[in-house]
C-alpha positions in Angstrom: 77.6 132.4 146.1 78.8 129.7 143.6 76.1 127.8 141.7 75.7 124.2 142.5 76.7 122.2 139.4 75.4 118.7 138.6 77.3 116.3 136.3 76.2 113.6 133.9 78.1 111.4 131.4 76.9 109.7 128.3 78.3 107.5 125.6 77.8 108.4 121.9 77.6 105.7 119.3 79.3 106.5 116.0 79.9 104.3 112.9 83.6 104.1 114.0 83.3 103.7 117.8 81.9 105.2 121.0 82.6 108.7 122.2 82.7 109.7 125.9 80.9 112.9 126.8 80.1 114.8 130.0 77.6 117.6 130.8 77.8 120.2 133.7 74.5 121.8 134.5 73.6 124.7 136.9 71.2 123.7 139.7 67.6 124.3 138.6 68.5 124.7 135.0 65.6 123.8 132.7 66.5 122.8 129.1 63.5 124.6 127.5 64.4 128.0 129.1 68.2 127.8 129.3 70.7 129.9 127.3 72.4 127.9 124.6 74.9 125.5 126.1 78.7 125.8 125.7 80.3 123.0 123.8 84.0 122.4 124.5 86.5 121.1 121.9 89.8 119.9 123.3 93.3 120.3 122.0 95.6 117.8 120.2 96.6 116.0 123.3 93.5 116.7 125.3 90.4 115.0 126.6 87.5 115.7 129.0 89.7 114.9 132.0 92.4 117.3 130.9 90.0 120.3 131.0 90.2 119.5 134.8 87.8 121.8 136.7 87.4 124.4 134.0 84.1 123.1 132.7 82.6 123.4 136.1 84.1 126.9 136.6 82.7 127.9 133.2 79.3 126.6 134.1 79.3 128.5 137.4 80.6 131.7 135.9 78.1 131.8 133.0 75.1 130.0 134.4 75.1 127.9 131.3 75.2 124.2 130.6 78.6 123.0 129.5 79.3 119.9 127.4 82.7 118.4 126.6 83.6 115.2 124.9 86.6 113.0 124.0 87.2 112.9 120.2 87.6 109.4 118.7 91.0 108.1 119.7 91.3 110.3 122.8 90.6 109.9 126.5 87.9 107.4 127.3 86.6 107.2 123.7 87.3 104.3 121.5 90.5 104.0 119.4 90.6 105.7 116.1 90.6 103.3 113.2 93.9 104.1 111.4 95.9 107.2 110.9 94.4 110.7 111.3 93.5 112.1 107.9 94.6 115.6 107.0 90.9 116.7 106.8 90.3 115.7 110.4 89.2 119.2 111.5 86.3 119.3 109.0 85.5 115.6 109.6 85.0 116.5 113.3 82.4 119.1 112.4 80.7 117.1 109.7 80.7 113.5 111.1 81.0 113.5 114.9 79.7 116.9 116.2 76.1 116.2 114.8 76.0 112.9 116.8 77.0 114.8 120.0 74.2 117.3 119.4 71.8 114.5 118.8 72.7 112.6 122.0 72.3 115.7 124.2 69.4 117.2 122.2 71.3 120.4 121.5 69.8 122.9 119.0 71.5 126.3 119.6 75.0 126.3 121.0 78.1 128.2 121.8 81.3 126.7 120.4 84.4 127.0 122.5 87.6 125.4 121.3 91.2 125.3 122.6 94.2 125.0 120.2 93.2 122.8 117.3 89.8 122.5 119.0 89.4 126.2 118.2 89.6 125.4 114.5 87.0 122.6 115.0 84.7 125.0 116.9 85.1 127.6 114.2 84.3 125.0 111.5 81.1 124.0 113.4 80.2 127.7 113.6 80.6 128.1 109.9 78.8 124.9 109.0 75.8 125.5 111.3 75.3 129.2 111.2 71.7 129.2 112.3 72.5 127.1 115.4 75.8 128.5 116.6 75.1 131.6 118.7 78.7 132.5 119.5 82.2 131.3 118.9 85.1 131.4 121.3 88.6 130.3 120.3 91.5 130.0 122.8 95.1 129.6 121.5 93.7 128.5 118.1 95.7 128.2 114.9 94.6 129.7 111.6 97.4 128.5 109.4 100.6 126.4 109.7 103.2 128.7 111.1 106.9 128.1 111.7 106.4 128.8 115.4 103.7 126.1 115.6 106.0 123.6 113.9 109.0 124.4 116.1 106.9 124.1 119.2 105.6 120.7 118.0 109.2 119.5 117.3 110.3 120.5 120.8 107.4 118.8 122.4 108.0 115.6 120.3 111.6 115.5 121.5 110.5 116.0 125.1 108.1 113.0 124.9 111.1 110.8 123.9 112.6 111.4 127.4 112.1 108.7 130.0 108.8 108.9 131.8 107.2 111.5 129.6 104.8 109.2 127.8 103.4 108.2 131.1 101.7 111.6 131.2 99.7 110.7 128.1 99.0 107.1 129.3 97.3 108.5 132.4 94.6 110.1 130.2 94.6 108.1 127.0 95.7 104.6 128.1 97.0 102.4 125.3 96.0 105.0 122.8 98.7 107.4 124.0 101.2 106.7 121.3 98.6 107.2 118.6 97.5 110.5 120.2 101.0 111.8 120.2 101.6 110.7 116.6 98.3 112.1 115.4 99.4 115.5 116.6 103.0 115.6 115.7 103.1 113.6 112.4 99.9 115.3 111.0 101.1 118.9 111.6 104.6 118.2 110.5 103.6 116.5 107.3 103.9 118.1 103.9 100.3 117.1 103.2 99.0 119.4 106.0 101.3 122.3 105.2 98.8 124.1 103.0 96.0 124.0 105.6 94.3 127.2 106.6 91.3 127.8 108.8 89.5 129.5 105.9 89.5 126.1 104.1 86.8 124.9 106.5 85.5 128.1 108.1 85.6 130.8 105.5 82.9 132.9 107.2 81.6 133.1 110.7 78.2 134.7 111.1 77.9 134.7 114.9 79.8 136.9 117.5 83.4 135.8 117.7 86.0 136.1 120.5 89.6 134.9 119.8 91.7 134.6 122.9 95.4 134.1 122.7 98.3 134.2 125.1 101.0 136.8 124.4 103.7 134.2 124.8 102.0 131.2 123.2 104.7 128.8 122.2 102.5 127.3 119.4 101.4 130.4 117.6 102.0 134.1 117.3 99.3 136.8 117.7 98.8 136.7 114.0 96.4 133.8 114.6 93.7 135.5 116.7 94.0 138.6 114.5 93.3 136.5 111.4 90.5 134.5 113.1 88.8 137.7 114.1 88.7 138.8 110.4 86.5 135.8 109.6 83.6 137.1 111.8 81.2 139.9 111.9 81.9 143.5 112.9 81.4 142.5 116.6 84.3 140.0 116.4 87.4 140.7 118.3 90.7 139.2 119.4 92.0 139.6 123.0 95.7 139.1 123.7 96.3 137.9 127.3 99.5 139.4 128.6 102.2 137.1 129.9 100.1 134.0 129.1 101.2 131.0 127.1 99.3 128.2 125.3 96.8 127.2 128.0 95.4 130.4 129.5 92.4 128.6 131.0 94.8 126.7 133.2 97.3 129.5 133.8 94.8 132.2 134.6 91.3 130.7 134.7 89.6 133.7 136.3 91.0 136.0 133.6 89.7 133.8 130.9 86.3 133.3 132.6 85.8 137.1 133.0 86.5 137.8 129.3 84.3 134.9 128.2 81.4 135.9 130.5 81.6 139.5 129.3 81.6 138.3 125.7 78.5 136.1 126.2 76.6 138.7 128.2 77.3 141.4 125.6 76.1 139.1 122.8 73.2 137.4 124.5 70.0 137.0 122.5 
């Protein structure tokens, strides 16, 4: 029988603006006895709302608290002051993630990131090794690959077609143009070309699961294989057959089963 899940939202004050965050909790869950919560890091065009019902499903499947938030400039959070710097992945882990933990009083945690959110989750795991109990990446990039750049160029052209920007406006409001530019122009820039995940997450000390769709249009299977090498002997990559860049939307039960197994196998 599915667990009843309660929801709560909070605003997080930062020196640059407010962040929107939301928590899903299993009924009867007590903070002092709970397993470490799962923190979700969204993708380059994402936000809390675009996770749709996956956080609730994840909460039900694992019996853990799940927390997601809109990065500055995205979703319901305040606008980002200026252009996105090339060190934005490490900035997220160093500057904003600690404020999220403080607001929700999170000590130990599981980091779960989709796409570029996977790089942010990995960076948090590397920077806070005594607190991060497990790392899960989904469709994450480990370096700037031609397939990634080609996929971004195609998406950029598609957003120039009539009506396409309305999809972003629905979730990001008047920040939509900035959101698209922050993704496309940052990744396509020469300044970002040398980036690798190792530059901010050279070593992962916790159990690591790298999920990746076999047909991901934004990255080959070299990415999860490389991510797995950053972790301990228990780290592994799982290639999801016939899946693309958003497996948690394409095949949620498949993703939930693998994640649940990973967490149960590495509990403690």
